[in-house]
Each structure stands twice: as structure tokens, then as C-alpha cells.
N, C-alpha and C positions, 0 to 999 in steps of 0.2 A: 485901247488902240485908238478909238475915235473920241473917247472921253465925253460921251453923251450921257447926261444925267437922266433920272427917271422923269423929272418934270419936263425936260426937253422932249423926251419920247412921248409923253402924254400930249403935249402941244402939237407935235407932229402928227399923232394919230387923229386928233380932233380936226386939224386942217385937212388931212387926207380924207376924212369922212365927209367934211363939208364939200370939198371940191369934186371928189369922185362920186359920192352918193352912196346910200346904203345898198341899193340894188346892184351896183357895179363893183362894190368893194371886194366880194369873193373872187371875181374874175381878175381884178387888179392884183390882189394878193397872190393868186395862183401864178399869174404872169411874172410878178416880181420874184416869186420862188423859183420859177424855171430859169430866169436870168441869173439868179444867184447860184443855182446849180451849175449852169454853164461856166460862169466865171470861176467857180471852185474847181471844176474839172480841168479847166485850162491852167489854173495855178498849180494844181497837183501834177499835171503833165510836164509843165515847165520845171518844177522842182525835181521831178524824177530824172529828166534829161540832164539837168545841171549836176545832180548827184552822180549820175553815171559818168559824166565827163570828168568830174573830180576824182572818182575812183580810178578811171583809166589813166589820168595824169599821175596819180600816186603809184599805180602799178608800173608805169614807165620809169619813174624815178627809182623805184625799188629794184626793177630789173637791171637798170644801169649800175646800181650799187652792187648787186650780186655779181654781175659780170666783172666789175673791177676787183672785187674780193677774190673771185675765182682766178683771175689772171695773176694777182699778186701771190695767191697761195701756190699756183702752178709754178711760178718763177722761183719761189722760195723752196719748194720741194725739189725742183730740178737743180737749184744751186746747192742745196744740202746733199742731194744724192751724189753730185759730182765731187763734192768736197769730202764726203764721209766714206766713199768706197775705198777699200784697201787696194794699194797698188796704183792709185791715181794721184796726180798732183795738180795743183792749180797752175794757171799760166804764169803767175809770179814766181813759182818754184821751179818751173821747167827750165833746165839748163839750155843755153844757146846752142850747144853742140848737138842736141837732139833734133833731128829733122822730122818733117811731117810724115814721111813714110814709116818711120820708126814708131810713131804714135798709132798709125793705122794697123800695125801688127799686134796691138794689144789684145788680150783675151776677149772672147765674145761677151763674157759677163760684164765687162767694163763698158763695152760699146752700146749695150741695150739702154734704151731710154724709156722712161715711164710714160705711158700714153696720157694725153691730156684729159682732164675731167670733161664729162659731157656737158654740152651747153644747156642752159635752162630752156624749157619749152617756150616757143615763140608765139604760140596760139594764145589769143586773149581769152580769159575765162568767160563763160556764158553768163549773161545777165538775166536773172529771172524776172518775169513781168510782175 
């Protein structure tokens, strides 16, 4: 990542020892470790929030795809049901002499419609910590 070789690390350690001093070196390294931990925690928190946002965006797009498929399936089922039922005809086959009240007197089995499929749950899934 930083491409620091062992010789560069050794030079850095010697310079740090000279400028900080042997007495203050443990305190300096401890403080440096604390700051590194804080930076690491912030980076992990940012990464977790970013991943959560990406998952939610993917869920929204998947939800839209499922709703589109559901609507197309419902329309196909309704169209197939109206075309395949005995005693019914499509609009193209309906003679002009048949009036609307005559169609309303059709048997009850022809009038029933299939209920639409239930909608997918709208609640977002829980994200575990």
C-alpha cells in the first residue's frame, strides 16, 4: 500500500529514536497506537455505512423488479383467464349486435375475477450490527 521497504523503516525508527528520545519512546508509540486505532474505527464505521447504503439500493432495485414481474404475471393470468374460459369471447370476436346488458347477464362463474397477488413486504430488513 505505502511501498515502504525495510531499510526505510529502519531509517525512520532511528530518526524517531533520536528526536523523541529513549525515555519518551514508549509514550510516543502508545499515543501513535491510539491514533491508529481511532483512524481504523472510523474507517470501519464508514465502510459499514457505505455497505449498508449499497445493500439498501440493491434491495430497492430488486423490489422494483419483483413488482414489475408481479404486474406482468397478473396481467398475463387475467388475460389468459378471460380468453380460456368456456362461453366467453374476446372483444374482437364479440358481434356488434350484442349489447352491454346482454354481457352483464353472463353466468356468475364467468364474471368472477382472480384476486391480485399480494404485494411484497415494504418493510426494510433489519441490519445486524
